[in-house]
PDB file of N, H, CA, C and O in Angstrom:
ATOM      1  N   MET A   1      83.776  62.860  42.627  1.00  0.00           N
ATOM      2  CA  MET A   1      83.478  61.469  42.341  1.00  0.00           C
ATOM      3  C   MET A   1      83.187  61.305  40.840  1.00  0.00           C
ATOM      4  O   MET A   1      82.597  62.171  40.193  1.00  0.00           O
ATOM      5  N   SER A   2      83.617  60.189  40.339  1.00  0.00           N
ATOM      6  H   SER A   2      84.096  59.486  40.864  1.00  0.00           H
ATOM      7  CA  SER A   2      83.365  59.859  38.946  1.00  0.00           C
ATOM      8  C   SER A   2      81.989  59.212  38.818  1.00  0.00           C
ATOM      9  O   SER A   2      81.482  58.617  39.769  1.00  0.00           O
ATOM     10  N   GLU A   3      81.403  59.333  37.656  1.00  0.00           N
ATOM     11  H   GLU A   3      81.815  59.817  36.884  1.00  0.00           H
ATOM     12  CA  GLU A   3      80.098  58.711  37.419  1.00  0.00           C
ATOM     13  C   GLU A   3      80.211  57.219  37.127  1.00  0.00           C
ATOM     14  O   GLU A   3      79.249  56.476  37.321  1.00  0.00           O
ATOM     15  N   LYS A   4      81.373  56.778  36.664  1.00  0.00           N
ATOM     16  H   LYS A   4      82.154  57.382  36.507  1.00  0.00           H
ATOM     17  CA  LYS A   4      81.504  55.358  36.341  1.00  0.00           C
ATOM     18  C   LYS A   4      81.993  54.568  37.550  1.00  0.00           C
ATOM     19  O   LYS A   4      82.788  55.080  38.339  1.00  0.00           O
ATOM     20  N   PRO A   5      81.529  53.325  37.709  1.00  0.00           N
ATOM     21  CA  PRO A   5      81.944  52.498  38.851  1.00  0.00           C
ATOM     22  C   PRO A   5      83.269  51.789  38.578  1.00  0.00           C
ATOM     23  O   PRO A   5      83.706  51.681  37.432  1.00  0.00           O
ATOM     24  N   CYS A   6      83.893  51.314  39.639  1.00  0.00           N
ATOM     25  H   CYS A   6      83.538  51.402  40.570  1.00  0.00           H
ATOM     26  CA  CYS A   6      85.129  50.541  39.553  1.00  0.00           C
ATOM     27  C   CYS A   6      84.873  49.251  38.770  1.00  0.00           C
ATOM     28  O   CYS A   6      83.862  48.579  38.973  1.00  0.00           O
ATOM     29  N   ILE A   7      85.806  48.918  37.869  1.00  0.00           N
ATOM     30  H   ILE A   7      86.627  49.465  37.703  1.00  0.00           H
ATOM     31  CA  ILE A   7      85.637  47.688  37.083  1.00  0.00           C
ATOM     32  C   ILE A   7      85.975  46.444  37.895  1.00  0.00           C
ATOM     33  O   ILE A   7      85.611  45.335  37.504  1.00  0.00           O
ATOM     34  N   LYS A   8      86.664  46.612  39.014  1.00  0.00           N
ATOM     35  H   LYS A   8      86.960  47.513  39.331  1.00  0.00           H
ATOM     36  CA  LYS A   8      87.029  45.465  39.861  1.00  0.00           C
ATOM     37  C   LYS A   8      85.930  45.112  40.862  1.00  0.00           C
ATOM     38  O   LYS A   8      85.554  43.946  40.990  1.00  0.00           O
ATOM     39  N   CYS A   9      85.407  46.136  41.584  1.00  0.00           N
ATOM     40  H   CYS A   9      85.712  47.082  41.480  1.00  0.00           H
ATOM     41  CA  CYS A   9      84.466  45.831  42.660  1.00  0.00           C
ATOM     42  C   CYS A   9      83.125  46.567  42.552  1.00  0.00           C
ATOM     43  O   CYS A   9      82.204  46.286  43.319  1.00  0.00           O
ATOM     44  N   GLY A  10      83.012  47.502  41.611  1.00  0.00           N
ATOM     45  H   GLY A  10      83.760  47.730  40.988  1.00  0.00           H
ATOM     46  CA  GLY A  10      81.770  48.260  41.447  1.00  0.00           C
ATOM     47  C   GLY A  10      81.665  49.449  42.393  1.00  0.00           C
ATOM     48  O   GLY A  10      80.652  50.150  42.392  1.00  0.00           O
ATOM     49  N   GLY A  11      82.700  49.687  43.201  1.00  0.00           N
ATOM     50  H   GLY A  11      83.522  49.118  43.201  1.00  0.00           H
ATOM     51  CA  GLY A  11      82.695  50.800  44.145  1.00  0.00           C
ATOM     52  C   GLY A  11      82.828  52.149  43.447  1.00  0.00           C
ATOM     53  O   GLY A  11      83.057  52.214  42.239  1.00  0.00           O
ATOM     54  N   PRO A  12      82.682  53.224  44.219  1.00  0.00           N
ATOM     55  CA  PRO A  12      82.784  54.568  43.641  1.00  0.00           C
ATOM     56  C   PRO A  12      84.235  54.927  43.308  1.00  0.00           C
ATOM     57  O   PRO A  12      85.162  54.560  44.030  1.00  0.00           O
ATOM     58  N   LEU A  13      84.407  55.645  42.209  1.00  0.00           N
ATOM     59  H   LEU A  13      83.654  55.943  41.623  1.00  0.00           H
ATOM     60  CA  LEU A  13      85.730  56.093  41.788  1.00  0.00           C
ATOM     61  C   LEU A  13      85.899  57.583  42.054  1.00  0.00           C
ATOM     62  O   LEU A  13      84.975  58.373  41.862  1.00  0.00           O
ATOM     63  N   VAL A  14      87.070  57.944  42.491  1.00  0.00           N
ATOM     64  H   VAL A  14      87.821  57.302  42.648  1.00  0.00           H
ATOM     65  CA  VAL A  14      87.471  59.334  42.608  1.00  0.00           C
ATOM     66  C   VAL A  14      88.345  59.624  41.397  1.00  0.00           C
ATOM     67  O   VAL A  14      89.169  58.790  41.022  1.00  0.00           O
ATOM     68  N   SER A  15      88.182  60.793  40.776  1.00  0.00           N
ATOM     69  H   SER A  15      87.513  61.471  41.081  1.00  0.00           H
ATOM     70  CA  SER A  15      89.001  61.122  39.615  1.00  0.00           C
ATOM     71  C   SER A  15      89.788  62.403  39.850  1.00  0.00           C
ATOM     72  O   SER A  15      89.311  63.344  40.484  1.00  0.00           O
ATOM     73  N   ILE A  16      91.002  62.408  39.322  1.00  0.00           N
ATOM     74  H   ILE A  16      91.389  61.643  38.807  1.00  0.00           H
ATOM     75  CA  ILE A  16      91.868  63.580  39.355  1.00  0.00           C
ATOM     76  C   ILE A  16      92.387  63.775  37.941  1.00  0.00           C
ATOM     77  O   ILE A  16      92.950  62.857  37.344  1.00  0.00           O
ATOM     78  N   SER A  17      92.195  64.974  37.408  1.00  0.00           N
ATOM     79  H   SER A  17      91.738  65.720  37.893  1.00  0.00           H
ATOM     80  CA  SER A  17      92.632  65.262  36.038  1.00  0.00           C
ATOM     81  C   SER A  17      93.776  66.255  36.025  1.00  0.00           C
ATOM     82  O   SER A  17      93.826  67.190  36.823  1.00  0.00           O
ATOM     83  N   LEU A  18      94.699  66.026  35.094  1.00  0.00           N
ATOM     84  H   LEU A  18      94.659  65.266  34.445  1.00  0.00           H
ATOM     85  CA  LEU A  18      95.855  66.894  34.893  1.00  0.00           C
ATOM     86  C   LEU A  18      95.919  67.280  33.433  1.00  0.00           C
ATOM     87  O   LEU A  18      95.637  66.467  32.552  1.00  0.00           O
ATOM     88  N   ARG A  19      96.287  68.517  33.180  1.00  0.00           N
ATOM     89  H   ARG A  19      96.516  69.178  33.895  1.00  0.00           H
ATOM     90  CA  ARG A  19      96.492  68.942  31.791  1.00  0.00           C
ATOM     91  C   ARG A  19      97.991  68.878  31.501  1.00  0.00           C
ATOM     92  O   ARG A  19      98.795  69.505  32.191  1.00  0.00           O
ATOM     93  N   VAL A  20      98.347  68.120  30.483  1.00  0.00           N
ATOM     94  H   VAL A  20      97.693  67.611  29.923  1.00  0.00           H
ATOM     95  CA  VAL A  20      99.727  68.056  30.012  1.00  0.00           C
ATOM     96  C   VAL A  20      99.770  68.677  28.626  1.00  0.00           C
ATOM     97  O   VAL A  20      98.726  69.013  28.067  1.00  0.00           O
ATOM     98  N   THR A  21     100.951  68.831  28.069  1.00  0.00           N
ATOM     99  H   THR A  21     101.799  68.557  28.523  1.00  0.00           H
ATOM    100  CA  THR A  21     101.097  69.488  26.773  1.00  0.00           C
ATOM    101  C   THR A  21     100.214  68.854  25.699  1.00  0.00           C
ATOM    102  O   THR A  21      99.672  69.557  24.846  1.00  0.00           O
ATOM    103  N   THR A  22     100.070  67.541  25.738  1.00  0.00           N
ATOM    104  H   THR A  22     100.511  66.970  26.431  1.00  0.00           H
ATOM    105  CA  THR A  22      99.318  66.837  24.692  1.00  0.00           C
ATOM    106  C   THR A  22      97.842  66.627  25.011  1.00  0.00           C
ATOM    107  O   THR A  22      97.131  66.027  24.206  1.00  0.00           O
ATOM    108  N   GLY A  23      97.354  67.103  26.163  1.00  0.00           N
ATOM    109  H   GLY A  23      97.932  67.591  26.818  1.00  0.00           H
ATOM    110  CA  GLY A  23      95.929  66.968  26.490  1.00  0.00           C
ATOM    111  C   GLY A  23      95.686  66.633  27.953  1.00  0.00           C
ATOM    112  O   GLY A  23      96.567  66.808  28.795  1.00  0.00           O
ATOM    113  N   MET A  24      94.501  66.157  28.243  1.00  0.00           N
ATOM    114  H   MET A  24      93.786  66.014  27.559  1.00  0.00           H
ATOM    115  CA  MET A  24      94.112  65.829  29.610  1.00  0.00           C
ATOM    116  C   MET A  24      94.482  64.384  29.945  1.00  0.00           C
ATOM    117  O   MET A  24      94.376  63.490  29.106  1.00  0.00           O
ATOM    118  N   ARG A  25      94.917  64.174  31.191  1.00  0.00           N
ATOM    119  H   ARG A  25      95.003  64.900  31.873  1.00  0.00           H
ATOM    120  CA  ARG A  25      95.177  62.851  31.723  1.00  0.00           C
ATOM    121  C   ARG A  25      94.393  62.732  33.019  1.00  0.00           C
ATOM    122  O   ARG A  25      94.431  63.634  33.856  1.00  0.00           O
ATOM    123  N   THR A  26      93.682  61.622  33.187  1.00  0.00           N
ATOM    124  H   THR A  26      93.652  60.889  32.507  1.00  0.00           H
ATOM    125  CA  THR A  26      92.836  61.446  34.366  1.00  0.00           C
ATOM    126  C   THR A  26      93.185  60.152  35.070  1.00  0.00           C
ATOM    127  O   THR A  26      93.318  59.103  34.440  1.00  0.00           O
ATOM    128  N   MET A  27      93.335  60.237  36.400  1.00  0.00           N
ATOM    129  H   MET A  27      93.227  61.089  36.912  1.00  0.00           H
ATOM    130  CA  MET A  27      93.563  59.065  37.225  1.00  0.00           C
ATOM    131  C   MET A  27      92.264  58.771  37.959  1.00  0.00           C
ATOM    132  O   MET A  27      91.673  59.655  38.580  1.00  0.00           O
ATOM    133  N   TYR A  28      91.828  57.517  37.879  1.00  0.00           N
ATOM    134  H   TYR A  28      92.308  56.800  37.375  1.00  0.00           H
ATOM    135  CA  TYR A  28      90.642  57.061  38.604  1.00  0.00           C
ATOM    136  C   TYR A  28      91.114  56.114  39.699  1.00  0.00           C
ATOM    137  O   TYR A  28      91.912  55.211  39.445  1.00  0.00           O
ATOM    138  N   SER A  29      90.620  56.322  40.916  1.00  0.00           N
ATOM    139  H   SER A  29      89.972  57.055  41.122  1.00  0.00           H
ATOM    140  CA  SER A  29      90.993  55.503  42.056  1.00  0.00           C
ATOM    141  C   SER A  29      89.730  55.053  42.777  1.00  0.00           C
ATOM    142  O   SER A  29      88.858  55.867  43.080  1.00  0.00           O
ATOM    143  N   CYS A  30      89.634  53.750  43.051  1.00  0.00           N
ATOM    144  H   CYS A  30      90.342  53.088  42.804  1.00  0.00           H
ATOM    145  CA  CYS A  30      88.462  53.207  43.736  1.00  0.00           C
ATOM    146  C   CYS A  30      88.560  53.487  45.233  1.00  0.00           C
ATOM    147  O   CYS A  30      89.597  53.260  45.855  1.00  0.00           O
ATOM    148  N   SER A  31      87.476  53.976  45.788  1.00  0.00           N
ATOM    149  H   SER A  31      86.633  54.160  45.283  1.00  0.00           H
ATOM    150  CA  SER A  31      87.422  54.287  47.221  1.00  0.00           C
ATOM    151  C   SER A  31      87.327  53.034  48.083  1.00  0.00           C
ATOM    152  O   SER A  31      87.567  53.090  49.289  1.00  0.00           O
ATOM    153  N   GLU A  32      86.977  51.902  47.468  1.00  0.00           N
ATOM    154  H   GLU A  32      86.782  51.857  46.488  1.00  0.00           H
ATOM    155  CA  GLU A  32      86.798  50.667  48.239  1.00  0.00           C
ATOM    156  C   GLU A  32      87.960  49.685  48.097  1.00  0.00           C
ATOM    157  O   GLU A  32      88.465  49.190  49.104  1.00  0.00           O
ATOM    158  N   CYS A  33      88.390  49.394  46.877  1.00  0.00           N
ATOM    159  H   CYS A  33      87.980  49.797  46.059  1.00  0.00           H
ATOM    160  CA  CYS A  33      89.439  48.371  46.699  1.00  0.00           C
ATOM    161  C   CYS A  33      90.799  48.954  46.307  1.00  0.00           C
ATOM    162  O   CYS A  33      91.759  48.200  46.144  1.00  0.00           O
ATOM    163  N   ASP A  34      90.902  50.273  46.154  1.00  0.00           N
ATOM    164  H   ASP A  34      90.123  50.885  46.287  1.00  0.00           H
ATOM    165  CA  ASP A  34      92.139  50.981  45.829  1.00  0.00           C
ATOM    166  C   ASP A  34      92.663  50.679  44.426  1.00  0.00           C
ATOM    167  O   ASP A  34      93.836  50.928  44.147  1.00  0.00           O
ATOM    168  N   TYR A  35      91.821  50.148  43.540  1.00  0.00           N
ATOM    169  H   TYR A  35      90.868  49.946  43.767  1.00  0.00           H
ATOM    170  CA  TYR A  35      92.195  49.958  42.135  1.00  0.00           C
ATOM    171  C   TYR A  35      92.442  51.328  41.514  1.00  0.00           C
ATOM    172  O   TYR A  35      91.691  52.267  41.780  1.00  0.00           O
ATOM    173  N   ARG A  36      93.488  51.461  40.687  1.00  0.00           N
ATOM    174  H   ARG A  36      94.098  50.698  40.471  1.00  0.00           H
ATOM    175  CA  ARG A  36      93.790  52.726  40.025  1.00  0.00           C
ATOM    176  C   ARG A  36      94.064  52.490  38.550  1.00  0.00           C
ATOM    177  O   ARG A  36      94.634  51.475  38.147  1.00  0.00           O
ATOM    178  N   VAL A  37      93.636  53.467  37.761  1.00  0.00           N
ATOM    179  H   VAL A  37      93.173  54.291  38.088  1.00  0.00           H
ATOM    180  CA  VAL A  37      93.889  53.414  36.327  1.00  0.00           C
ATOM    181  C   VAL A  37      94.026  54.850  35.812  1.00  0.00           C
ATOM    182  O   VAL A  37      93.357  55.765  36.291  1.00  0.00           O
ATOM    183  N   TRP A  38      94.906  55.023  34.828  1.00  0.00           N
ATOM    184  H   TRP A  38      95.450  54.280  34.439  1.00  0.00           H
ATOM    185  CA  TRP A  38      95.088  56.314  34.175  1.00  0.00           C
ATOM    186  C   TRP A  38      94.469  56.274  32.788  1.00  0.00           C
ATOM    187  O   TRP A  38      94.540  55.256  32.100  1.00  0.00           O
ATOM    188  N   GLU A  39      93.861  57.382  32.376  1.00  0.00           N
ATOM    189  H   GLU A  39      93.804  58.209  32.935  1.00  0.00           H
ATOM    190  CA  GLU A  39      93.309  57.501  31.030  1.00  0.00           C
ATOM    191  C   GLU A  39      93.871  58.732  30.348  1.00  0.00           C
ATOM    192  O   GLU A  39      94.071  59.776  30.970  1.00  0.00           O
ATOM    193  N   ALA A  40      94.125  58.585  29.037  1.00  0.00           N
ATOM    194  H   ALA A  40      93.962  57.738  28.532  1.00  0.00           H
ATOM    195  CA  ALA A  40      94.579  59.678  28.182  1.00  0.00           C
ATOM    196  C   ALA A  40      93.601  59.788  27.028  1.00  0.00           C
ATOM    197  O   ALA A  40      93.525  58.897  26.182  1.00  0.00           O
ATOM    198  N   GLU A  41      92.859  60.873  26.995  1.00  0.00           N
ATOM    199  H   GLU A  41      92.921  61.597  27.682  1.00  0.00           H
ATOM    200  CA  GLU A  41      91.888  61.092  25.917  1.00  0.00           C
ATOM    201  C   GLU A  41      90.912  59.922  25.778  1.00  0.00           C
ATOM    202  O   GLU A  41      90.546  59.549  24.663  1.00  0.00           O
ATOM    203  N   GLY A  42      90.490  59.343  26.904  1.00  0.00           N
ATOM    204  H   GLY A  42      90.787  59.646  27.810  1.00  0.00           H
ATOM    205  CA  GLY A  42      89.502  58.272  26.902  1.00  0.00           C
ATOM    206  C   GLY A  42      90.045  56.860  26.796  1.00  0.00           C
ATOM    207  O   GLY A  42      89.283  55.899  26.904  1.00  0.00           O
ATOM    208  N   SER A  43      91.354  56.711  26.586  1.00  0.00           N
ATOM    209  H   SER A  43      91.974  57.491  26.498  1.00  0.00           H
ATOM    210  CA  SER A  43      91.966  55.385  26.485  1.00  0.00           C
ATOM    211  C   SER A  43      92.893  55.152  27.674  1.00  0.00           C
ATOM    212  O   SER A  43      93.524  56.085  28.172  1.00  0.00           O
ATOM    213  N   THR A  44      92.971  53.897  28.125  1.00  0.00           N
ATOM    214  H   THR A  44      92.458  53.140  27.721  1.00  0.00           H
ATOM    215  CA  THR A  44      93.855  53.549  29.233  1.00  0.00           C
ATOM    216  C   THR A  44      95.302  53.791  28.840  1.00  0.00           C
ATOM    217  O   THR A  44      95.708  53.497  27.716  1.00  0.00           O
ATOM    218  N   THR A  45      96.079  54.331  29.776  1.00  0.00           N
ATOM    219  H   THR A  45      95.749  54.570  30.689  1.00  0.00           H
ATOM    220  CA  THR A  45      97.497  54.584  29.542  1.00  0.00           C
ATOM    221  C   THR A  45      98.285  54.186  30.777  1.00  0.00           C
ATOM    222  O   THR A  45      97.709  53.988  31.846  1.00  0.00           O
ATOM    223  N   GLU A  46      99.577  54.069  30.638  1.00  0.00           N
ATOM    224  H   GLU A  46     100.045  54.230  29.769  1.00  0.00           H
ATOM    225  CA  GLU A  46     100.457  53.683  31.739  1.00  0.00           C
ATOM    226  C   GLU A  46     100.895  54.903  32.534  1.00  0.00           C
ATOM    227  O   GLU A  46     101.045  55.989  31.974  1.00  0.00           O
ATOM    228  N   LEU A  47     101.099  54.733  33.826  1.00  0.00           N
ATOM    229  H   LEU A  47     100.977  53.850  34.281  1.00  0.00           H
ATOM    230  CA  LEU A  47     101.574  55.804  34.684  1.00  0.00           C
ATOM    231  C   LEU A  47     102.889  56.367  34.169  1.00  0.00           C
ATOM    232  O   LEU A  47     103.089  57.581  34.202  1.00  0.00           O
ATOM    233  N   GLY A  48     103.779  55.523  33.700  1.00  0.00           N
ATOM    234  H   GLY A  48     103.617  54.537  33.673  1.00  0.00           H
ATOM    235  CA  GLY A  48     105.068  55.978  33.169  1.00  0.00           C
ATOM    236  C   GLY A  48     104.911  56.985  32.039  1.00  0.00           C
ATOM    237  O   GLY A  48     105.671  57.950  31.955  1.00  0.00           O
ATOM    238  N   SER A  49     103.925  56.767  31.167  1.00  0.00           N
ATOM    239  H   SER A  49     103.307  55.984  31.235  1.00  0.00           H
ATOM    240  CA  SER A  49     103.660  57.700  30.068  1.00  0.00           C
ATOM    241  C   SER A  49     103.196  59.044  30.602  1.00  0.00           C
ATOM    242  O   SER A  49     103.617  60.095  30.118  1.00  0.00           O
ATOM    243  N   VAL A  50     102.326  59.005  31.602  1.00  0.00           N
ATOM    244  H   VAL A  50     101.983  58.152  31.996  1.00  0.00           H
ATOM    245  CA  VAL A  50     101.817  60.243  32.200  1.00  0.00           C
ATOM    246  C   VAL A  50     102.969  61.004  32.852  1.00  0.00           C
ATOM    247  O   VAL A  50     103.079  62.218  32.680  1.00  0.00           O
ATOM    248  N   LEU A  51     103.829  60.309  33.597  1.00  0.00           N
ATOM    249  H   LEU A  51     103.739  59.322  33.736  1.00  0.00           H
ATOM    250  CA  LEU A  51     104.958  60.963  34.239  1.00  0.00           C
ATOM    251  C   LEU A  51     105.911  61.567  33.210  1.00  0.00           C
ATOM    252  O   LEU A  51     106.432  62.664  33.413  1.00  0.00           O
ATOM    253  N   HIS A  52     106.138  60.859  32.116  1.00  0.00           N
ATOM    254  H   HIS A  52     105.715  59.968  31.951  1.00  0.00           H
ATOM    255  CA  HIS A  52     107.001  61.378  31.051  1.00  0.00           C
ATOM    256  C   HIS A  52     106.396  62.657  30.464  1.00  0.00           C
ATOM    257  O   HIS A  52     107.102  63.646  30.264  1.00  0.00           O
ATOM    258  N   GLU A  53     105.088  62.633  30.188  1.00  0.00           N
ATOM    259  H   GLU A  53     104.515  61.829  30.350  1.00  0.00           H
ATOM    260  CA  GLU A  53     104.421  63.824  29.637  1.00  0.00           C
ATOM    261  C   GLU A  53     104.469  64.989  30.626  1.00  0.00           C
ATOM    262  O   GLU A  53     104.658  66.138  30.226  1.00  0.00           O
ATOM    263  N   LEU A  54     104.299  64.691  31.916  1.00  0.00           N
ATOM    264  H   LEU A  54     104.146  63.757  32.241  1.00  0.00           H
ATOM    265  CA  LEU A  54     104.369  65.746  32.926  1.00  0.00           C
ATOM    266  C   LEU A  54     105.756  66.379  32.985  1.00  0.00           C
ATOM    267  O   LEU A  54     105.885  67.584  33.202  1.00  0.00           O
ATOM    268  N   SER A  55     106.785  65.568  32.792  1.00  0.00           N
ATOM    269  H   SER A  55     106.680  64.589  32.616  1.00  0.00           H
ATOM    270  CA  SER A  55     108.147  66.109  32.843  1.00  0.00           C
ATOM    271  C   SER A  55     108.421  67.040  31.668  1.00  0.00           C
ATOM    272  O   SER A  55     109.322  67.876  31.743  1.00  0.00           O
ATOM    273  N   LYS A  56     107.667  66.910  30.592  1.00  0.00           N
ATOM    274  H   LYS A  56     106.935  66.231  30.531  1.00  0.00           H
ATOM    275  CA  LYS A  56     107.835  67.746  29.403  1.00  0.00           C
ATOM    276  C   LYS A  56     106.893  68.950  29.396  1.00  0.00           C
ATOM    277  O   LYS A  56     107.007  69.816  28.529  1.00  0.00           O
ATOM    278  N   THR A  57     105.967  69.014  30.348  1.00  0.00           N
ATOM    279  H   THR A  57     105.874  68.310  31.052  1.00  0.00           H
ATOM    280  CA  THR A  57     104.961  70.078  30.393  1.00  0.00           C
ATOM    281  C   THR A  57     105.455  71.232  31.255  1.00  0.00           C
ATOM    282  O   THR A  57     105.848  71.032  32.404  1.00  0.00           O
ATOM    283  N   ARG A  58     105.433  72.434  30.699  1.00  0.00           N
ATOM    284  H   ARG A  58     105.113  72.596  29.765  1.00  0.00           H
ATOM    285  CA  ARG A  58     105.817  73.620  31.457  1.00  0.00           C
ATOM    286  C   ARG A  58     104.580  74.163  32.157  1.00  0.00           C
ATOM    287  O   ARG A  58     103.548  74.400  31.530  1.00  0.00           O
ATOM    288  N   VAL A  59     104.700  74.354  33.450  1.00  0.00           N
ATOM    289  H   VAL A  59     105.538  74.162  33.959  1.00  0.00           H
ATOM    290  CA  VAL A  59     103.594  74.866  34.255  1.00  0.00           C
ATOM    291  C   VAL A  59     103.998  76.230  34.804  1.00  0.00           C
ATOM    292  O   VAL A  59     105.036  76.349  35.454  1.00  0.00           O
ATOM    293  N   PRO A  60     103.189  77.263  34.552  1.00  0.00           N
ATOM    294  CA  PRO A  60     103.521  78.569  35.114  1.00  0.00           C
ATOM    295  C   PRO A  60     103.421  78.527  36.634  1.00  0.00           C
ATOM    296  O   PRO A  60     102.457  77.988  37.178  1.00  0.00           O
ATOM    297  N   ARG A  61     104.393  79.082  37.312  1.00  0.00           N
ATOM    298  H   ARG A  61     105.176  79.520  36.871  1.00  0.00           H
ATOM    299  CA  ARG A  61     104.403  79.121  38.768  1.00  0.00           C
ATOM    300  C   ARG A  61     103.657  80.363  39.239  1.00  0.00           C
ATOM    301  O   ARG A  61     103.823  81.456  38.696  1.00  0.00           O
ATOM    302  N   ARG A  62     102.828  80.166  40.266  1.00  0.00           N
ATOM    303  H   ARG A  62     102.692  79.279  40.706  1.00  0.00           H
ATOM    304  CA  ARG A  62     102.111  81.294  40.865  1.00  0.00           C
ATOM    305  C   ARG A  62     102.335  81.258  42.367  1.00  0.00           C
ATOM    306  O   ARG A  62     102.475  80.194  42.970  1.00  0.00           O
ATOM    307  N   ASN A  63     102.364  82.418  42.940  1.00  0.00           N
ATOM    308  H   ASN A  63     102.251  83.283  42.450  1.00  0.00           H
ATOM    309  CA  ASN A  63     102.478  82.525  44.386  1.00  0.00           C
ATOM    310  C   ASN A  63     101.138  82.143  44.992  1.00  0.00           C
ATOM    311  O   ASN A  63     100.132  82.801  44.724  1.00  0.00           O
ATOM    312  N   SER A  64     101.104  81.080  45.813  1.00  0.00           N
ATOM    313  H   SER A  64     101.921  80.546  46.031  1.00  0.00           H
ATOM    314  CA  SER A  64      99.839  80.600  46.377  1.00  0.00           C
ATOM    315  C   SER A  64      99.263  81.546  47.423  1.00  0.00           C
ATOM    316  O   SER A  64      98.119  81.379  47.845  1.00  0.00           O
ATOM    317  N   ARG A  65     100.036  82.529  47.839  1.00  0.00           N
ATOM    318  H   ARG A  65     100.965  82.666  47.496  1.00  0.00           H
ATOM    319  CA  ARG A  65      99.566  83.470  48.879  1.00  0.00           C
ATOM    320  C   ARG A  65      98.920  84.713  48.287  1.00  0.00           C
ATOM    321  O   ARG A  65      98.554  85.616  49.040  1.00  0.00           O
ATOM    322  N   GLN A  66      98.769  84.794  47.005  1.00  0.00           N
ATOM    323  H   GLN A  66      99.066  84.060  46.394  1.00  0.00           H
ATOM    324  CA  GLN A  66      98.154  85.976  46.392  1.00  0.00           C
ATOM    325  C   GLN A  66      96.671  86.008  46.597  1.00  0.00           C
ATOM    326  O   GLN A  66      96.005  86.937  46.142  1.00  0.00           O
TER     327      GLN A  66
END
């Protein structure tokens, strides 16, 4: 859970962070009204930008059964 409340309804936010080549990207989703927003280095960003950055990020593959 995120410490900051939803800007739409004040409900609790769940956060998921991803590391891309250029830094961390975090998606916040409200558990009550389903509002979602992405942040890049503390500033709001568009989902399209995050997806573009993810497509350029190389992720090492690991066997999940190890």
